[in-house]
DOVODREN-94001 format. One record per residue: residue in three letters; z, x, y of N, C-alpha, C in turn. Coordinates in steps of 0.001 Angstrom, whole numbers, plus 524288, in hexadecimal, padded with zeros to 5 digits. Example, Ala and Ser with C-alpha at 12.3 -4.5 7.8 and 13.67 -1.06 7.14 Angstrom:
ALA81E78833867E9C681E788300C7EE6C81E78833907F31C SER81BA8832327F73681BE4835667FBDC81EBE832648001E 
//
This chain:
MET800218029B7F9D8801587FF4E800027FEEB804B580518 ILE7FDA08003E80A327FC138036880E10800D68040D8110B ASP802BF806FB815118069580575818418057C804AC81C55 PHE806788009681E858038D7FE298251D8072B7F933825F2 VAL806357F97182CB1808727F51182D2F8038F7F2AA830D6 VAL802F27EC6D832648018F7E76683429803FE7E810837ED ALA7FF9D7E8A683D49801717E612843DD7FE907E27A8433D ILE8015D7DD56846037FE467D8EA8486F7FF4E7D90184E32 PRO7FB207D7B0852627FC2A7D6C5855227FA9B7D1978572A ALA7FEB07CF10859E17FF707C94185A7E7FEE57C82E8605E ARG7FCB97C715864497FA137C5668683B7FD4A7C09B86A30 TYR8017A7BEB986C548029A7B90386BB37FD687B7CB870A8 ALA7FCC67B87D873817F8D47B650877687F2587B89887626 ALA7F14F7B57F872257ECD17B75E870817E8D87B282874CC SER7E38E7B51D876357DFAA7B1BA87AA97DF367ADF1876C6 ARG7DD1A7AEF6872617D9917A93586F9C7DBB67A6F786EC2 LEU7E0C47A7BF86A7C7E59C7A4D7868B27EADC7A50C86A93 PRO7EAB77A24786E717F0DA7A485870D97F56C7A3E886DCB GLY7F91B7A6DE86CF47FC037A795869D57FB2E7A739862B6 LYS7F5C97A9FD863CA7F37E7AAC385C9E7F96D7ACEB85913 PRO7FD077AF6685A5D7FEF87B17B855A68049D7AE60852C7 LEU801C57AB9485686807497A5F685429805727A06F85442 ARG7FFB779FA3853EE7FC5179C6D852A37FCC979AA584C13 LEU7FF267964484AF7800B979495844EA7FA987939584364 LEU7FB117965F83D5E7F71B7971A8393D7FA4F79565835C3 GLY7F804790D9834967FC2378FBC82E9E8012C78EF982E3D GLY802CA78DEC8347B808AF78C778359180A977913E83600 GLU808E4794A7837A280AF579A68838528082979CCA83DDA PRO80AD979FBE83E50809597A32084423805497A5D884158 LEU7FFF17A802842887FA6F7AB4B8421F7FE057B1C284165 VAL801067B24284468802767B880843C6805CB7B81B83DA6 LEU809DF7B50883CCC809BF7B5DB83896807A77B538833CE HIS806527B31C833937FF977B3BA830727FE8D7B9E482EF6 VAL7FD8C7BBCC834C67F9887C078833B37FEF67C68583397 ALA803A97C5C7833D2807007C7CD831E4808BA7C84F82C96 ARG8063A7C1FE829DB807047C3CE8254C802B27C6F6822E2 ARG7FE567C3E78258D7FAAB7C72E822857FAFB7CEE18219D ALA7FE077D13F827CA800237D54A8265C804DB7D6DE82090 LEU806D87D3068201A80BC27D46B81E0A807E67D40881876 VAL806467CFE2815FF802577D0FD811237FF677D5FB80FC0 ALA7FE567DA4E811F67FAD87DC5E812AC7FEBC7E2DA81120 GLY8044C7E0C88126D806DE7E6448103B8075B7E8CF814DB ALA8070E7E84E81A8780A497EAF781D4680F987EC0381DDC ARG8117D7F15681EFB815457F2FD8200A81A517EFCD8249D GLU816AA7EF0A826E081A237EC6282B50814FC7E92082D09 VAL816967E54F82E6F812317E17683322815B87E0B4839A6 TRP8130F7DFF083C43813227DFA184092810E17DB5884465 VAL811887D9F7846C7810FC7D52284995811C67D703850AA ALA80D5D7D86E8541B80C397DBCB8589180C8B7D67485BF3 ALA810CE7D47385D5C80FD27D066860438129A7D061865EB ASP811687CC6D86A2B810D47CC6886E7F8142B7C769871C0 ASP816C87C39986D18819327BFE986F3081D637BF2186C3E GLU821C27BF3086D32826C37BD0A869EA8273D7B94886423 ARG8219E7B4598673D821B67AFA68630481E427B1B785F41 ILE81AB87B69485DC4818E67B83585AEB81C977BB2E856A4 ALA820537BF0585951825A27BFF385427827D97BB408533F ALA82AEE7B65B855CC82F1B7B3EC853528299D7B0F284DE8 ALA824717B0DD84DFD8215D7AE6184A5881FF57B1F5843EC LEU8238F7B72784609821B87BB65842138276A7BB1B84017 GLU82AC77BA3C841F6831647BA4083EE1831427B8C08387C GLY832D37BDD58373C834077BC208310882EC47BCA882E3A CYS82AA87BEC0830EC826837BE8782C218262E7C3C282B30 GLY828357C91682BF1828EF7CC5B828BA825D87CF2882D1E VAL821A97CFD4830B9821F87D29E833948260E7D3BA839F5 ARG8232F7D7C383BA88269D7DA7483EF68222E7D9B284576 VAL8249C7D7D7848F78228E7D69084DA1823FC7DC0285338 ALA81EB37DC248540481F667DED6859D681E6A7DCBB85D55 MET823657DD90862DF81F7E7DA118668C81E117DE1086C37 THR819817DD1086C6A815797E0F286F748151D7DDAB8751F SER811387E18B875BC812137DFC587C0A80E247DA4F87C04 VAL80D347D74F8801A809957D3E7880B38054F7D597884AB ASP804BC7DAE9884F4800817DC1C889067FCFB7DFEB8852A HIS7FD597E0C9881307F9EF7E32987E4D7F3F37E11E87EEB ALA7EFFC7E450881037EA2A7E16687F6E7E7F77E36187AB8 SER7E9047E5068761E7E8947E3F5871887EDA57E37E86BFE GLY7E9177E0E8868FC7EF597E2E7864DE7EDE37E71F862B1 THR7EB6B7EA1A863D97EDAB7EFF9861817F0C47F33186538 ASP7F1A87F13F86A7B7F4E87F55486E237FB747F0B186B35 ARG7FB407ECCE86AF87FF3A7E90A868CC800C27EC5C862FD LEU7FF407ED0B8606C800217EFAA85C96800D27F59B85C5F ALA7FF3F7F6A186018802727FE3B86182807A37FDDD8623E GLU808087F8748670180CB47F8A6866A08105A7F69786285 CYS80F0D7F3F185FDA811617F32C85B96813397F6A28595B ALA80FB17F9E08574A811877FE3B85379814A68026485677 THR814BC8032C85C6981A748041C85DF081F7A803CB85BB6 ILE81E697FEE085D118221D7F9D385CA9824C77F99D85628 ALA821187FA83852D7823E47F96884D088250E8003184D18 GLY821A58040184EBD82419809BE84EE8821E180C6E848E5 TRP81C1A80931848C28180480C60846128173C8125B843D2 SER8160D815418436E815A1819D98433B80F9081A94844C1 ASP80DC4820C3844CA8087281FB4846AE8043A81E3884294 ASP807338206B83D18802A1820A58384C8034D81B5D835BA THR8071E818958382E807D4813038358D801E880D6F83506 ILE800FB80D4E831EE7FBDF80A39831FE7FC5080528832EA VAL7FA1A801B3838237FA817FD78839807F61F7F9F4839B9 VAL7F5BB7F5F5835FE7F2307F28D835B27F2BB7EEAB83A68 ASN7EE697EE4183DB17EE277EA03842357ECA77E55084197 LEU7EF067E124840247ED7A7DD5083D847EE357D76184136 GLN7E8DB7D550840BD7EABA7D237845D87ED097CE428461D GLY7EEFF7CAFE84A687F1F97C69684B7C7EF157C32684955 ASP7EA247C1A8849627E7DB7BB9D848A77E3B87BDF6844EC GLU7E7C47BEA983E287E35E7C0E4839B67E8327BF6683624 PRO7E9677BA0F833B77EB227B5BF831C77EA067B62782BC5 PHE7E6B87BA018296A7E4527B946825D07E0D67BF728237E ALA7E26C7C36D826D77E2F57C7B0825BF7E3E17CA7B81F21 PRO7DFA47CC5E81B0F7E02B7CD6F818FD7E5A77D10081773 ALA7E7B67D2288133E7EB4C7D568812D77E8607DBDA811C1 SER7E3AF7DAE080F807E01A7DF5280BC17DF837E28080FAC GLY7DD757DDFC815DE7DA207E1B381A217DECD7E21881E92 ILE7E2157E15B81E157E6CF7E2E9820317E7A97E86681F01 ARG7E8B27E9408185F7EB117ED89816377E6857F2728168C LEU7E04B7F033817107DC177F510817937DD217F70A81AC5 VAL7DE307F59081F717DE477F89A825E27DFA97FC548260B ALA7E4CA7FAB1824347EA5E7FFCB823017E8518036D81F26 GLU7E5D88026C81B7D7E2EB805EB818507DFEA80A4181A08 LEU7DC518074A81CD87D84680A2B81EAA7DA6380FD282405 VAL7DDD580A75826827E1A08108C8297D7E2D8814418278B ARG7E56681441823617E7B28178981EBA7E42D81B2D81BC9 ASP7DF93818D681B427DCD381C7D817BC7D59381E9B81AD3 SER7D4C981CAA81CEE7D23381F35823187D27D822DA8246B GLY7D844820C6826B07D8E2826FF82A2F7D4BB826B68311E ALA7D3E2820B0830577D2EA82000835F97D72681D00838B6 PRO7D78D81CF983E1C7DCF681A8E8405A7DCC18140984016 MET7D8E0812E583EF17D76F80CDA83FDB7D5B380AA683C35 SER7D5DB805DE83B487D0CF802FF8368D7D1DB7FDED837CF THR7CE0C7FA07835417CDBA7F4D9836FB7CA0F7F37782FE4 LEU7C8A67EEE3832F67C7037EBDD82BF37C1EA7E81482F9A ALA7BC7E7E91682BC07B8877E51E82DC27B78C7E0ED82915 ALA7B4E97DDC1829037B0AA7DAD3824547AD2D7DB858272A PRO7A6F77D8BF823587A3D77D861822307A1CF7D51582614 ILE79CB17D4FD82A1B79BF37D0B682B00794607CE28827FD THR7972C7C9FA8258A791CC7C78F8247278ECB7C2EF8268D ASP78F8E7C25782B4F78E187BCEA82D7778D3F7BFA683491 VAL7879D7BF3F8353D785557BFEB839557878E7C03283FB1 GLU78A3B7B8D983E1178DBB7B7F08445B7921F7BB1884371 VAL7953D7BB68841F179A227C085841D4797D07C6138435D LEU793777C8A38439C792517CC808465F791427CBCE84AE2 PHE78ED97C7B084BB078E947C61485194791AB7C3AF8549E ASP796627C2D0852EE79A827C0EE854CE79CF77C5EF8582C PRO79EFD7C40F85CC77A1677C8A985F657A76C7CA3585E92 ASN7A8437C49685D527AEE47C4B585AAD7B0617C7A6855E2 ALA7AB8D7C7F0852747AD077CBA084EA87ABB17D08984E83 VAL7AF737D51384E437AE2B7DA4584F017ABDF7DBA884B3F LYS7A6177DFCD84C7B7A4397E1E0847507A4927E6F08482B LEU7A55D7EAC8844347A52B7F0DC844287A2DE7F3D98401F VAL7A23D7F75E8415679D017FC1D83D617A2327FEDE83C45 THR7A06780224835CB7A419806A5836A979D4380B3C83419 ALA7A1B78102B833A37A0EC81408830C179FAB814EB82AEF GLN79C6481794827EB79D8D818C0823327A2AE8199F822A1 SER7A66981C34824517ABAE81CDE823D17ADED818F782231 GLY7AD098148B825117AEF180E8E826537B2C980F2382AC1 ASP7B1D78118A82E1F7B4C1810FC833607B07E80EBC83798 ALA7B59A80A8783B9D7AFF580812841417AD1F80CAF842D3 LEU7A897809EE844327A79F80BE0848647A633808F284C88 TYR7A586803B984C307A4AE8020C84FEA7A71F7FB7684FF3 PHE7AA857F8578533A7ABC87F27F853DD7A83B7F0358576F SER7A66F7EC13855D07A2D17E93485B317A4BB7E36D85AB0 ARG7A3837E0FB85F227A2937DA5085D5979D457D8D585E4F ALA799D27DCF2860AF794067DDEB85E4C7922B7DC1A8578A PRO78B797DA0185658789DF7DBDD8521B78C627E1E384FA0 LEU78CEF7E26984CA578D807E7D984B1078E527EB078460B PRO789B07EDB88443D7857A7EEA184431780D27EA6B84631 TRP77CAF7ECBF8487A7775E7E7AB84A19774037EA0984608 PRO772E57E644842D376DCE7E6C38410F769F17E72D841A3 ARG767297E98184577760E47E9068487A75E2B7E6EA8470F ASP75B337E91A841BC7563B7E7E7841B47575F7E09D83EC4 ALA75BA07E0F583C7275DBE7DAC383B1975E507D70183DF1 PHE760887D88184147762307D3648482B75E9E7D36084AF9 ALA75ABE7D82B84914754367D8E184D9C753417D30084C42 LYS751EA7D229843FE750587CC3984495753177C837842EC ASP759427C7B58422175BD77C3DE842B9761CC7C5B384118 ARG7647E7C236844EC768FE7C331846F176DC57BEE184553 THR76AF77BB628400E76EB47B6E883FF07717E7B944838F3 PHE770567BED68377C771FF7BFBF83299773C47C3EE831B7 LEU776D37C71C82F38776787CB1682F2C771D77CE688292F PRO772A07D41C82BF776EFD7D667827C8771167D618822CA ASP770487D7FF81CF7772C77D80D81A48775FC7DE6A819C7 ASP7786F7E04981E5B77A127E4C381C2A7824F7E2F481EFA ASP783F47E8458199A787BD7E56581BE978AA47EA9781EB1 VAL78A1B7E9538250D78B5B7EC958269E78F747EA4082C37 TRP790F47E56E82CAC792127E190830F8797D87DFE4830F1 MET79B537E224834677A12B7E3BE8312A7A4227E13B836D9 ARG7A7CC7DB44835527AB4A7DA11838237B1A77DE16839C2 HIS7B2527DE0083E547B6407E35B83CE57BB407DB7E83DA1 ILE7BF657DEE18397E7C4DD7DB9383AF07C7F07DDBB83BE9 GLY7CBB37DA00841E27CF227DCA98453F7D48F7DDD9841C2 ILE7D35C7E19483D7E7D8B27E36E83AC87D8B37E86983C1E TYR7DD317EC1183DB27DD997F1E383D3E7E19C7F46683C32 GLY7E1697F9008388B7E4727FCFE836507E50C8013783BE3 TYR7EA018060183C4A7E9B68093A83E1D7ED8B80AC683DB1 ARG7F03280FCB83E457F57E811D583D5F7F8068114B844FD ALA7FBA2810C2842687FE0B80E0D848527FF628128984DB5 GLY7FD558193F84B287FE7281B4B851127F72081BA5852CE PHE7F31D8199684F667EF3C818978502C7EDB1813DD85629 LEU7F11E80F92852F97F23A80A88856277F27580B5D85C10 ARG7F75C80F6885C327FA7F8107685ED87F70C81178863A8 ARG7F2CD817FA863437ED0A81A1D862F97E9BE8164D86602 PHE7E88C811C4864127E49F80EE78644F7E43D80B78867E7 ALA7EAB3807F1867CC7ECA2804BE86DF17ED798076F8723A ALA7ED7280CF8871FE7ED9381076876507E7568128687964 MET7E5FA8125F875E77DCE6814118777F7DD70810AF87ABB PRO7DA898132F87ED97D7E980F3A883887D43A80BE4880D3 GLN7D282808BA881867CC32804E9881327C8C5806A988081 GLY7C6058050F87CA67BF9D8093C87CB27BD4D8063387E87 ARG7B7BE807588801F7B2DE80585883827B24C8024A87F7C LEU7B01E802B287AC87AC8A7FF9D877497B1277FC608758A GLU7B7B97FC02875887BB687F83F874E67BB207F3E787A82 LYS7B9D37F68A87E657B9037F17B8832D7B5627EF7588269 VAL7AF197EF988813E7AA267EDC0881E37ABA37EC7487AA6 GLU7AD9D7EC12878487AD227E782872C17B2987E4FF872F7 SER7B6F07E692874947BBB97E413876347BC407E47686F96 LEU7BD857E84286D587BED17EA63868017C0C37EED2868F0 GLU7C9087EFA9866927CB7F7F32B8672D7CA9A7F7D186436 GLN7C8797F571860C27C88E7FC4D859B87C3977FF1685CC2 LEU7BFDA7FC518601B7BC78800D9862567BF26803948678C ARG7C3CC80400867847C7AD807E986AE87C78D80C12865C9 VAL7C78380C97860D27C92F80E4F85D0B7C3A0812EE85D06 LEU7C14180F4285A457BAFE812AA85BEA7B961815AD86143 GLU7B971813E68657A7BA208156D8693B7BC7681C11869FE ALA7C09781B938688C7C2A981FA18690B7C38A823FA8645F GLY7BFC88220A861E47BE148257585D1D7C2D8826CC8571F HIS7C5EB821EB857C07C5FA8226C852367C40181DC584DF5 ARG7C78381FD8848C57C51A81C8F845037C532817CD843AA ILE7C3668132A841C07C5F680E3083F0D7C43C80C9A83AAF ALA7C6D080EC5837217C46080C3A831BE7C401807A1830F7 VAL7BF99804A482B9C7BD897FF2882D347BCD07FEA78262F ALA7BF817FBC1825AD7BF4D7F7F781F5B7C0757F3B581FFE LEU7BA627F27F81C157B96E7EC9181C9C7BD8F7E95A818E6 THR7BFA07E4BE81B937C4997E2D7819A67C2457E0D08136D PRO7C7A07DFFC810D47C7467DF1780A8E7C7A67D8A380B06 GLU7C8597D77580F337C9C17D1A180DD27C7C27CF66812CC PRO7C6F37CA238145A7C3297C6D3817517C95A7C77B81A7E PHE7C84A7C81E8217E7CA867C634824A37CA8D7C219827A0 PRO7CD637BEB1826377CC237B873828827CB2B7B8BC82E97 PRO7C9C77B5378313A7CAA37B5D6838197CF127B4E18389D GLY7CE347B92683CB47D4857B7F083F527D53A7B2DC844B6 VAL7DA8D7B1228451B7DB7D7AF35848767DA997AEDE84F4A ASP7D8207ADDC853687D6E67B0A6858947D4A27AC8885B4A THR7D5637A5C98597C7D1E27A30B85B597D53479DF98590A PRO7D5B87985285B837D95A792F085A7B7D4B97930685453 GLU7CF55793E5855A37CC59790E8851B77CD6C795DC84BE1 ASP7CE63799E384C0B7D11A79F38848267D48A79B5384606 LEU7D9CA79A0084A5B7DCC1798CA847447DDAC7954784421 ALA7D8F379010845F57D77B78CB9841DF7D54078D4A83C44 ARG7D2B6792D183D9A7D08C793F4835D67D4BF7952D833C7 ALA7D8F1798F9837117DB4A79AB9833607DE9A796D982FC7 GLU7E030794488354E7E3C278F20833A17E26E78B2C82CE4 ALA7DB1D78ACA82D4C7DA1E788E38292B7DA3A78CE3824B9 ARG7D85079319825BA7DB2279379821347DFB37966B81D9A VAL7E24679580822887E8B7794C181FC57E95B7907381BBF ALA7E7DF789DC81E797E7FE7864E81C087E519785E88179D SER7E10A788DF818757DD2B789A3813697DFD478BF580DD9 ARG7E28B78DA480F467E6797939C80BA37EBDF78FFA80818 SER7EC8A78DA280C907F2817889980B9C7EF7A7855F80611 HIS7ED2078627806C77E9EC77F14802CC7E8E9780CA7FEA1 
//
């Protein structure tokens, strides 16, 4: 078993779904579902980096710890860097950043990003899934990525990537029969020392253009190891519509 911790950023004032961590899913707060996924994955410690006492109250007695972090953080990475300090993790501690809106994250995927940090030598890791639908390739909300033969990320983009020049010159309504398109899954692993360095780095030029924080790491010359997810990651919860779909999923499991 790999030794790792999970940190879950939980911001109360989410713009598209206010109070998101405490929205009920199957009669329980969303953040509690996410915390349970981390516990099932076998993490040594599970921390929720919260900015509101109501989140801490919702997690009482469930086996996770809560770090009360600043309400002024610009990103989840900044929030987790403060959590790392509060938790007192050594620089070598492997930290998995599990987003607070992933109530169905598979345990195998959570463990895999930790194993990638341990085994790849890269300071950061993440997951991807194959794209088989051309609409996903053109959706700017679905982040695409390309990798080197080593498995390290070359680039992340909201644009279609890579661009099949000859095929799309003829028809853009279907994907050519090539296994090269990947959608990024927003879960990360890193050593706690690199997490602190990441949060302290200045924003990169490409990061600002794409609004993708992970590009800061590539622009600074660091590696990000990528693996295909061993199990599907069902969609996260970012909007009221997402919450309704998640509720239907929970209800179908209970019958």
